[in-house]
N, C-alpha and C positions, 0 to 999 in steps of 0.2 A: 531496615532501608528500603524503600522502593522508589520507583520514578516520581517526580513531583511535578504536576502541571501548575501548581502554585508559585513555585519558584520560577518556572517558565514565564509566566505571566507578569510577575514583578522584576524581570531582568531587562532594565534598560539598555544595556549593550545589545542585548538579543533584539530587541526592538529596532535599534539603530541599523545594525547589520542586516535584518530584513528589509528594512527601508532601502538600503544600498543594493540589495540583491535586484531591486527593479532594473537596475543597470544590465543585467544579465538577460540573455534569451531564454525561451522556453528549453530549449536544447542546450547540451553542453558538446564538447569535442567527443564524438562517439557516444555519448550518453544523453541521458536527460539531466536538466539541472536538479541536482539533489541537494544543493547547497543549503536552501532554507529548511528542508526537511531534517538534514543532519544537525544544523544548528539548533533546531527546536528539541531534538532528542538529546543533544549535548547539554543543552541548559536544563533539561528534564532530570538529567543525572546528576546535576550539580557541578558541571564544568565551570571553570573560573572564567572571568572576563578575559583574561589573556588567552585562554584556550579557545574561546569563541572567535576572537580576533585572528588568531593564529590559523584555525581552520578555514575563515573566511578568505584569508590571503593565500592559503594554500589553493582553495578551489579556484580563485580569481586567477591565480598565476599558471594553473595545471589544467583546467577544464572549462572555464567560462567563456562564452561568446557573448559579444555586445548585442543587447536588444535592437531590434529592427526600429528605424526611426518611424514616427507615426505615418501611416498612410491615409487614413480617413477618420472622421469622427463619427462614431457609432451612436446614435440615439438607443437608449435602453428599449424603446418599443420595437426595435428592429434587429436585435441581438441575434434573433434566431435565425436570420438570413445568412448568418455567417458560420452556420454549422459546418464544421469539417474544413475551415479555411484557416490553417495553421499560420499562413503570412499575415493574419490579421490579430494574431494573439495579442500583442501590445495594445492595439485598438480597442479589443474587448476589455482588456485588464482596466484601461482607463474608464471604459463605459462602466463598468460595474463598480469601481472605486467611486465614482461620482454617485451612482445609485445608493451604495452603501452609506456614504456620507449623508445622503438626504433621508433614507429610510430606515436604516439599520441593518446588519448584516442577517438577522434571522429571516426577516421578510424577504430580502433579496434570495438567501438560500432556497427557502421554500419555493419562490417563484420560479427560480431558473432550473432547479430539480423537477418541478411539476410541467414544466414547459419542454425541455429537451430530453432525450433518452437518457436513462440514468447512466449507461454505459459504464460499468465499473473497471472494464479492462482498459479503459482510455490511459494511453501513455503507460502501458504495462501496469496499471492500477496506481500510477504515481498522482494522477489528478486526485483521485479519492485520498490517497495518503496525505498529499499536501494540504488538502482541505482540512482534514481531521487536525494536522498539525496547526495550520492557521487558526483553527479555532481553539485549540489548547493554549496557543500563544496569545489569544485575543488580539489578533494582529489582522485588522481590516484589509490591509494591502495584499497579504498572502491569501485571505479568503477571496479577494477580487481576482487574485492571479490563478488561484486553483480553479475557480469557475470558468475563467477565460480559457485555461486549459482544457477543460471538459467540454467547452463548446468547440474550440478551434480544432482539437484533436479528436472530436468525438468518434469511439469506437463502439458503435452500438450492434449487438449480435441479435438479429431477428430469427429466433427460433421460439416457436410456440410449443411449450411444454405441457399445457394444460391438461391434454387428453393421455398423457403418457402414464404409465404405471409408476406410481411413486416408489421411491427406494425406502426399505424399511428403516434405514438409518444412513447419517452422513457415510460412516465406513462401509456399509453395504454398497451404497451407490457408487463410490470410488473403487471398490472392488469389482462391481460389475464392469466398468469400464476398463480396469485392468485387465480382466478376462477377455474382453472384447477387442482390446487395442493395444495391448501391451507389445513394445518394440518397435511400433510403427515410427517412422522419423518424417518430419517434414522440412521443407525448403525454408531458409531464411536465417539472418544472423540475430535479428532482434526478437524480443519476446513476442511483440504484437506481430510481427510478421508471420511466425509460426502459428500463432493463434489463429490469423486469419485464414491460414492454410487448413486448419483444423474445421473450422466452422463450416467451410465449404466441402468438406469431405463426407460423402454419402456413409461412409462406415461409421463415423462418428455420429452422425445423426440417427441411425439405426441403434446404436448402443447406448445413447444419451438416456438415462433414467430421469424420471420426474423427480422434483425436489422434495426430499422427506418431510413430513409434517410433524413438527416438534416444537414445544414452547422453548426448547434450549437450542435452537438451530446454530446460532453464532457461537454458543460454547462448544458444541460438538465440532463446527468447523474449525475453530481455533485449536482444539486439542487434536484434532486428525492432522491439521496443518503443521504443528510443531513436532508431532511424531513423524510425519513424512519428510519433513526437512532435515530432522535429526538422522533418519535412516538413509537418506539419498545425498543430503548436503548439495542438492541441486538449486542453482540461482534463481529459476523461475518459480519453484515451491517457496523459497525465501519470500518472494514478493506475494504469494498467497498468504503467508503468516502476517506480514504487515498490512497487506489488503483487508483480510478480515478484521483485523483489530481497528483499522480506520473505519470500516464499515460500521462499526458499533456506534460510533459517534455521528456519522453523517446520516444514518437511517433515523435518527431521532427527529430529524427536520422534516421527514415525509409525512403526508397526510396518511391517516390509517387507512383510508379506503384504498391507497395505492402501495402501501407497504408490502403486501404479499407479493404483489407483482414485481416490485423492485428487488425482493429477496430471490424471486426465481431467476432475474436478471443476473444477480450475483452468483447463485448457483451454477448457471449455464458457463458464466466466465471462468468460474474456478475450474469446473470440469473441462473446459477448453484448455485452460492452462496446464492442467494435469496431462493431458492427452498430449499435448504440443512437446512434451519431453519423454514420451515413450510410455506413459501411464505405468510407471515401474511398479512391479510387485512389492507389497509391504506386509509386515506382519501386524497384528492388531495393536492399538496403543496400549493396551494393558500388558501385552507380552514385552513390547519394547520397553515400557517404562520398569517393568520388573528386571530386565536385563541391564538397563542403565542404573538402577538401585544397586544391583550387585557390583557393578563396576565402579560406580562413584559412591562409596561408602561414607566418604567424608567431603561435603559440600563446600565449596568457597562460598563466603558471604556476598550478598549483593554490593555492599560497600566495595569489596575487592573486585568483583566483575566490573562495576562502573568504573573503577579507577583504570581497569586495563582498557575497556572500551574507549574512554575518554581520550586515552592516550593514541588512539588509532586514527589514521587519515582514512581508513576505508569508510565509507558513508553507509555501506549495506552492514556491515559489523556494528557500527554506532545505532543504527535504526533497529536491527534486530535485537540487540541486548535491551534497548529502551522498551521495545514492544513486548518483549517476553516478560519484563518487570511489570509492565502495565497489566498484561494478562493473567499473571499469577496473583495480583491483586483483586482479581475479578473472579477467578475460579482456581483456588490453592491446589497447584500440581507441581510437584517438584521436576517435573520433566521439562518445564521452562528453563528451570535453573541449570540442570545437567546439561541440556543441549547448548546452552550458553557457554558453559564451562568448556565443553569439547571444543566449541568453535574458536574460542579465545586461545585455547591451548594450541590448536592447530595453526592459528594465525602466527603464535609466538615462534614456533618451530619453522614455519615457513620464512619468517624474518631471519631466524638464525641461519637458515641455509642459504 
């Protein structure tokens, strides 16, 4: 049993709740609005209608902030003028919703991603993740909202890596960063704050390697990311895991002429995120996987893992479980399953205490 986007697309309760989510602001109380992403992940894992409704009520009562009232009417031709203007998120959302209704989501996604900086780190990778979930749910309103987030909160990293010596592999590139940056700390409470400090750090610019050239770049990034998260349990690295998975779907909408440069944008953003948490030392994925196989000789089924994740109100637990199920269906590796097992076991222990 693996995650199902088909079940997500056919879920009428999910679509209704995603419609209602428009009442919420881009941010929540001390966080980003994770509600639509968690709902999509829950639906993809087979959560019941009641569970979806209960989670929505939990988010509404605990974290949700009301959407700002409309400020201006933005013409589609003018949306680029609102780049970086978070206060106009709802206005941009309306602008994109109207355009999608007229021309279809595929055309609008290609146009917007072709005009504004790709900026995968926007809202700590959540704009990218929300777009991927909106596409999986086939919900035009969520597509409009994620594009609005990408424009209103755009976090473009303007670092040219074309002339840099490329890393021989994904793992070697991050190892190079760890050797040069390990242990360095940065100010800020939120992920994006720390990343902004990183990209303005001359030491980071000196140590940043060029993107490895490989046909399996996203597969390598995904496997490195789940290994890194398993070894560190770091909150920012968790977003690298879910962000890489989201990139798989979103990058399909890019023109082949610009795909390479967008992958470079993703590489730089992931490197900055890794350095923002101290570029921790890691063992190679193969070594970590071998250790985990010895530790987890008996694996829980995905059905059991889904059941546990569905019971959780932790949106990051929900999304990581769903993401790992998607990734293992693309590149079979039991590491995804074992890391989810440990995460869920730790969550149960923490609740018991």
